[in-house]
N, C-alpha and C positions, 0 to 999 in steps of 0.2 A: 325313441333317439329323434332329436329334430332332425328333418329333411336339409340337406345339404342345401339345393337349391331355395328353401325358402329362407335361410338363414341369408344367402346371398344377395336374395330379391330385397329383404329387409336392411341388410346393409348398403345397396346402392341407393334404396330409397332414402335411407337415414342421410349420406352422403350428398345425395343431390338436395335434400330440405336445407343441409347444412351451406351448402353452395349457394343456394337460394336467397337463404337469410342473409348470405355475407354479401351479397351483391346489393340485396335490400338494405342492408347497414351502411355499406360505402357510397352508396349513393345518396342517404340521407347525409351523411359526413359531408361529400362534397355539395349537395344542394345547399346544406344549413351555412357552409361557407363561403359558398357564391351568392345566396343572399346578405350575409355580411358584408362582403368586397363591395357588392353594389350600394347599401347603406353607405358604407366607410366614403365612399368616391362620390357619393349624392352630397352628403353633409361637407365633405371638404370642400367642393365647388359653391355650395349654396353658401356655407360660412365665409370663404375668400370673396364672394359677389358682395357679401355685405360690408366686408371688411375695406374694399378698395372702392374710389372714385376716380371718375375724371376731371370731375369738377373743382377747382380749388378754392372755392369760397367754403369757408367754415372746415376746411380741412386739417387735420391735427397734424400732418407731417406729410412730406414729399419723397416717393420712393424710387421713382423714375420718371421720364418725360411723359408729361400729362395723365400720371399714376399717384393718386394721394391715399393715404390712411383716413378712413374716416374715424370720428370717435370711437366706435367700436373696434375698427379694426387697431388702433393703438391701443385701446386696453386690453386687447388678446395677446398682441405681439409686441407692444413695447413698455406695459407697464409690468409691475410686480406680478400682475396675474398670469402672464405668461409660463412663471413656473409650476403653476397648479396647471394649467394646460399642458406643459411639456410632460409633467411625471404621472399626471392623471391614469394614462392608460396603464403604465406600470403597475400603479397602486391599486387599479381594479382588478388588474389580473391576480394578484396574489390574494386579493378579498374572494374574489370567486374562485378561485381553485379552494380556500380555505371553508368555504359555505356551500359548497356544490350539493354535499353530502345531506346538507339538512334542506335540499330544494326538492320539490318535483321536477320531473322532465320538461313539463310544459315552460314552469317558473325560469329554470336552467335556460332554456331556447331564449326565453324574453331579455334576460339578463345578457345575455348574448349579442345579443341585437342591440341593447342598449350600449354595451362597449363597442361595438362596432362602430355607432352614431361618436362616441367619446374619441375613438381613435380618428375620425374624420374631422373632427375638430383639433385634433392634437397636429394633424400632418396639412390643414389646411394651408398653411404657407406655402407650400411646393407651388401652389397655384400662382405665388407672386414671387417666387422665385426662378421659377423654369417656365418655358414657354410650353404653351397647350400640346402643340405638336412632340415636344422631346416627350411629355410625359406619356401621350398616347405611344410613343414610339416605345419606351422602356417598359409600360405596361404590358404591349403585346409582347416584347421579347423577355419578359419574366413570366407572363401566361405559359408561352411554348416551354421555358424551362423547368418550370415547374410540374406541367404535364409530364413532360419526358421523365423526370427524376421521379414522381410520384409511381408513374407507369412501373420504372424499374424496381423500386423499392415492393411494390405489389406482384410482380411477378418471378421476381428473382429467387433462387434456389439457396443461396448464399445466407447465412445468419449474420445480420449486422447488428444484432441487439448489442454487441458490446463496442459500439459506435458510442453508445449511449452517453457516459460516464465522462468521456471525451471530447463529446459536443457541448454537452451542459457545461463544463468547465471553460470553453472557448467563450459560451454565451455569457456565461459572469464575467468573465474578462472583458469582453466589448462592453459591458455594461459600465464597470468600471472606466475602462479607458474612455469611454465616450462622456462620462461625468466630468473627469478630469479635463477633457478637450474643451469642454462646456467654458472653464476657466483660462484653459492655456491658449485655445483658439488658433493651434498649430495645423495648417494646411498639410502638412507632410503627416502628422497622426492621425488626421480625420480619412486621407487617404489609404493609411494601412488599416486602418479600422473598417473602411467600406470594403478594402478587397479580399481583408481575411474574411469578414462578414459573410460576404457573398458566399465564400467557399464553405464557413460553417451552416447556413441557412441551407444550401444545397444538399449538405449532408445530413441536415436534419428532414428535410422532407422527405427524402428515400427511407431516412430510418423511421420517423414517425409513422410513416404510409404502412410499413411491415409493423410495426408495433400496434397501429390499429387494427389490422389485420389478425395478428397472434392473438390479440387480447379476445375477440370476438370468436373465433376458434374455441379458444380455451372455455368460454362461458357460454357458448350457443347450446350446449347441452342440458343447463340448469333453466331455460325457460325464463328469465329474470327480466321481463320486459322493460322496468322500470331503471334499472342497472343498465340495460343497453340502449335505451334512450338516452340517458346521461353521459355514457360512455360515447355516442355517437357525438353529442354536445361538446365534450372535451377533446373529440378528436379533431372535429369542426375548429375548435380555437387553435389547436397546436399548429395543425396547417395551415391559417390564415394568420396566424404571426410569423411562419414561416416564410409565408408569399410576401405581407405587407414590409419585412425584414430586408428579404431581397431585391423588392423592389426600390427601396429607398434607397439601399446603398448602390444599388445600379444607376439609380440617377444621380446620387454623389460622384459617382465615376463618370458617368457619360451624358448625363443631361447638359441641354442648351440653356445656359442662363439668360432671363430679361436683361 
């Protein structure tokens, strides 16, 4: 008959190993997401710098006092190419999600970083529309809110898995409404989309954090390092998208325009 103390020791050791693995997994999720954020904002800042000039000679168009679009900026923001720039991240996400099972974890991480750069190009116009101080201020507010929501999702004992279907339906509704408003150009609809979007992506931040934790605990005993590696990348992608969308919608609501 097995010694009870031995069983307890083994159980405690196993629980400690799972906890340590979970911390490492979450650190990888947040670390990958953070690198992606740095790439995004570095790419957005760099692209906006190439798109705008203070020299009117040879400028393709004026966007403000002593601010002009270069030929590159005009192609990016005013030519038909703008539609590709606008929708490229959405197409990228769908393609990435469909193909990740065929990738190695290392390849998936590289593709995620490429996606982060593409997202940077897509949102680079914020540096033309909003003041730099306003962008930094909203980024800080988003970071604090995101950290609090993710911490709550990680530590809460409440099962919030039921939020998933409702929140995903909300995201689909936001995408449809945003596409419609591209053609309508309604400020009131844009305000509603941004306000509702902040709430939806706030909920998704807590939901996705708990989901990532639960998925790790469900698969930790299998020891599938390749699966766990790709799960960390997909978890980082989910939280990254929540952060970016919450940031963009808060910027629309409270950002100071140039």
